[in-house]
N, C-alpha and C positions, 0 to 999 in steps of 0.2 A: 430576464432573470437567469443568473448563472447556474450551471449544474455543478454542485459541490461534491467532491469525492474525498472520503476519509479512509486512508489505508491504516490498518491496525495489526500490530504484532504484539509480542510480549513486552519487550523493553523499549521499543521505538528507537533502536540504534543500528539495526541491520536491515531487516526485510522491509518494514513499512517506510522508512525514509528513502530507501532505494526505489520502491514502487512510486512514491511521490515524485522523486526527481526524474525517473524514467518517464512517467506520465507527462510531467511538465515539458520534458524534452520532445516527446511525441506530439503534444499539443502545439508547441512552437513550430515544429517541423511541418505540421499539417496546416500551419497558418490559421489556427483556431485560437490564437492567443489574444483575442479581443475580450478577455475576461468572461467568456461563455463557459469555460471549464476551469474551476478553481480546485486545487489539490492541497491536502494537508495530511499529516500522519500523527499517530498516537500509539501508546502502548497500553495494554490492559494492566500492567504492573506499575509500581512507582519506583522501581529499581534505579532508573537512570535519568530521572527528571532533570532537565537542563543540560544534559550531556550532548556533545556533538556525536555524529554517527561513528560507529566502530571503525578504526583505522583500516582494518582488513577489508571491511565492506567497501569503504571509500576507495581503497586501492583497486578492488575488482571493478567498481563503477568507473573509476578513472581510466583503467585499461580499455574499457569498452567505449566510453564516451569522451574521454580526453578532458573532463572537468571534475572538480571535486564535488562530493555529496554535500548538499546544503541542509541545514536544519538543526534543531535542538529538541531533545526528547521531551514529550509531555505525556500526561496520563489521560486516557479516555475518560470523558465525563458524561453524565446523563444528558446535559444540554446539547451534546453532539448529535443526539437523535433528531432534534428539531433543526439544528443548524446545517445538516448535510443531506444531500439528495440520495446518496448511496454510501454505505459503510462496508468496506471490503476487508474481511478477516483473512489472515495468512494461513491459518490452519483451524481445525475443528475445535481445539481447546480455546483459542481466542474467540471463535464464533460463539461457543457456549458462554464464555465470560461476558461477552457483549450482550447476548440475549438475556442473560440472568439479571442484567440491570434494567430490563424492561419487562417486569412481571405481568403486566396487563397484555403484552403482545402487540401493543399499539404500533410499534415501529419495526416489528420483525420483518416486514416486507422490504425494508431498506437494507437489511444485513445479508450479505452474500459472501461466499468463499471466493477468494481471488482467482483460484485455478478454474472456476466455472467459466472463465473467459478465455482460457487457453485454446488455441486451435492446432498447435503442433505437438504439444506435450500431453500425455494422458494422466500424468500424476495429479492427484486431487488436492494436495496440500503443498504449500511452500515450506520446505524443511528449514529448521532453524540452524544456520551454519555456525553459530557462536562457539561451539565446542569442537569444531572440526578444523580441517585444513583449508588451504587456498582453493582447492577444487570445489568445495562446498559453496564458497562465496561466489565463484564463477557460475556454478550451476544455478544459484538463486537469481543472478542477474539475467541469465538466459531465459529462465522460467518467467521472470517478471516482465521481460520485454515481450514475450509471447502473450502473457495475460493482459498487459497494458494495451497492446495492439488490438486484441479482441475487444477489450473494454471500450476503447476509443471508437471502434466500429459500431459497437452496441449503442453507445451514446449518440453517435452521428445518425444512426437509423431511427432513434427516438425523437430527434429534433424535427 
């Protein structure tokens, strides 16, 4: 049975598609790409449904990994609670938005903050780089690499 990860930010064009692509890269590099870990991403808002990742985020990702960011934005939906093993919110606002869709609390144990898995950074939320400059996008990539490495270690320990 595959371990399914859903990365969630506000618009699903910067942080969450980056986390999805970074995790896929790490999973492939660790040779765990036999469909044991499946990644997806979503946004809590409907702002960018169907849009590709932000070009500035894609540029920061490409500078680090040499490939383009893949994906198209979609909105988080209630059925994601059943479909995914772990739902990773980029910040506290996204966390609260996700939790609010589960009023009974049945799936709260599946929702975590992405930065809970960081080992090198002490920051608790992945900042939204959308309104900032290039450095913010690069910082997000570094932060997500750290968090994804920690997350992969966490999942591997659970197997």
